[in-house]
N, C-alpha and C positions, 0 to 999 in steps of 0.2 A: 337834830340829827342830820335834816338835809343840807344844814350849813357845813357840817363836817365832811360827808361824801363830795359835796359842791367843793371843799377846800382838798381835800385828798385827790377828786379826778383833773382838779386846778396843775395841781404841782404833777402828777403823772401826766398830762399832754403837755406841760410846758417845759419839760428837761428833754434835752437830747437823745437820740437813739442810741443805744449799745447793742451788742450783739448777741445772739443767742448763748453764744460760751459763756457773757458774764452775767448771766441770772444765775439766780438761788436754782439751785436744785427744787423740785418740787415739795419734798416733805415738809423741807426749811421752810420755804415759803409758804405754804397752806399752814403750818403750826404758826406764824405770825400774823397769817391774815386772822384767821383763829383769836386768836388773841387782841389784835386790833378790832376785830368785830366785837368781842366781847366788852370792851372799854367804850364803843359808840353804844351798847345796850346801857351800861354802866350809867354813862350819861343822857341817855333817853329815859331813863326810870326816875333821875333825878327832877325832871318835868322846870328844869330851868327856863325861865321867859328869853333872857338874855343872850342873842347869838354868839356875841363877843364872848360872854362867861364859857359859854359850851364848846367855842372854839379852844380857848385856851386852857381848858380842862381837858380837851382831847389830846392837845399837843403835850401836855405834859404826861399822861396816858401814854402817849404816843412813844416818846422817849424813854420812857419806862421799859416797853415792851420789847422796844427796840436793844437796850441797853442788856435786856434778859435774853436775847437771842445772839448779842455782841455780834451787832447790823447796824451799819450807818444807814441815814434818810437816803443818802445817794444811791446807793446799790439799792434799797429796798425799790422807790423810783424807778430807776432801771430794771431792775426783775420785772416789777410789774409790766411795764411798759413791751419790755421782751414778750411774756404771754400774752397779753393783748393783741400784739402783732399777729400770733399762732391759735384761732381761734381754738380748732381743737385741744392744743394743750392747754389753753386757758379753761376749756370745760372741764378739761380732767383736773385740773388743781382745782378749780371752786367744787367736782366731786369730792375731792380729798377734803378739802375745809367742810362740806355737809359731814362726811363720814367722822370728821375730828370731832366736829359739835353733835354730833348724836352719843358718840362714844361719850364725852365727857358729862352729856345730860343722864345718859345712864349712870355712870360712877355717881354723879352727885344725887340723882335719884337713889342708889342703894345705899348711899352713905347715909342718908337721913331717916332710913327705915329703922 
């Protein structure tokens, strides 16, 4: 998992800056980030020893997530960079990510009863 996060941050910080107007709106960005974090959790749960295999699996899940949200990886990276440069907006974004995760958790618990 730490390799996945390192890879994501490498891509985030290696790309050029984009303006705030180019970023995805908070709700769409939050939905994408939730799905990415769920993908990371799935991979972590597999307990695969090989970092290369983890990274390969993550990239495949990430491609699927981006197709689902109809967003390309460049737009995601530029949007993430725009939020990172605005700490208050970044905090609001992750507060929304946490809300969505809680909602999904409750929905899952309810459906399993």
